[in-house]
C-alpha positions in Angstrom: 0.0 0.0 0.0 1.5 3.4 -1.0 2.3 5.7 1.9 -0.4 8.3 0.9 -3.1 5.5 0.8 -1.8 4.3 4.2 -2.3 7.8 5.7 -5.8 8.1 4.3 -6.6 4.6 5.7 -5.3 5.6 9.1 -7.1 8.9 9.0 -10.4 7.1 8.2 -9.9 4.8 11.1 -9.1 7.6 13.6 -12.1 9.6 12.4 -14.4 6.7 13.1 -13.5 6.7 16.8 -16.5 8.4 18.4 -17.9 8.1 21.9 -20.2 5.0 22.2 -19.1 3.5 18.9 -17.1 0.7 20.4 -18.5 -2.0 22.6 -16.2 -4.7 24.2 -18.2 -7.8 25.1 -16.6 -10.2 27.5 -18.2 -13.6 28.3 -17.9 -15.5 31.6 -15.8 -18.2 29.8 -13.3 -15.6 28.5 -14.4 -14.9 24.9 -14.0 -11.3 23.9 -15.5 -9.6 20.9 -16.0 -6.0 19.9 -18.9 -4.4 18.1 -18.3 -1.2 16.1 -21.4 0.9 15.5 -20.6 2.6 12.2 -22.4 5.2 10.2 -24.0 2.6 7.8 -23.7 -0.8 9.6 -22.6 -2.6 12.7 -19.3 -4.6 12.6 -18.3 -7.5 14.7 -14.6 -7.4 15.4 -12.6 -10.2 16.9 -9.0 -9.4 18.0 -6.2 -11.5 19.4 -7.2 -14.8 17.8 -4.5 -17.3 18.7 -5.3 -20.1 16.3 -5.1 -18.3 13.0 -2.3 -16.8 11.0 -4.2 -13.5 10.9 -5.1 -12.6 14.5 -8.2 -10.4 13.8 -11.4 -10.6 11.9 -14.2 -8.2 10.8 -17.6 -9.5 9.7 -18.1 -7.2 6.8 -14.5 -7.2 5.4 -14.6 -9.8 2.7 -11.9 -8.3 0.4 -9.3 -6.8 2.8 -7.1 -8.4 5.4 -7.2 -5.1 7.4 -10.2 -2.8 7.3 -10.5 0.6 9.0 -12.8 -0.9 11.6 -10.2 -3.3 12.8 -7.6 -0.6 13.0 -10.1 1.8 14.7 -10.9 -0.9 17.2 -7.2 -1.5 18.0 -6.8 2.3 18.5 -10.0 2.6 20.6 -8.9 -0.3 22.8 -5.5 1.3 23.3 -7.1 4.7 24.2 -9.6 3.0 26.5 -12.5 4.3 24.3 -14.5 1.0 24.4 -17.5 0.5 26.6 -17.2 -2.9 28.3 -20.2 -5.2 28.7 -20.6 -8.7 30.0 -22.2 -11.0 27.5 -23.8 -14.5 28.0 -24.9 -17.0 25.4 -28.2 -15.2 24.7 -26.4 -11.9 24.3 -24.0 -13.4 21.8 -26.9 -15.0 19.9 -28.5 -11.6 19.5 -25.2 -10.1 18.3 -24.6 -12.9 15.8 -28.2 -12.7 14.6 -27.7 -9.0 13.9 -24.4 -9.6 12.2 -25.4 -12.7 10.2 -29.1 -12.3 9.3 -30.8 -15.3 7.8 -32.0 -14.4 4.3 -35.7 -14.5 3.8 -36.8 -17.5 1.8 -39.7 -17.3 -0.6 -42.6 -19.6 0.2 -44.0 -22.0 -2.4 -46.9 -19.7 -3.0 -44.7 -16.8 -4.2 
């Protein structure tokens, strides 16, 4: 990535850090996940994954290894700008349902 593009990328990530935009969910069994409330969508971010060659993931980034939401989450975490919430299995189910909606299927009558 050229340096100018890298600066634009970093600037976009920094500009997305707004109060209340980053939620850090922690489960009783130690799973942590972040939710970024963006201007057009919500993003589920997982950081510090130990079992993969790339230690982070973003639900809506299908074409880029690093998206601005991952970088913004890393910066927000470092600056203590994340709201921490405990999350149980039902809470995670709601988050996952919001992030991965089941497409509506047409009935036989349609």
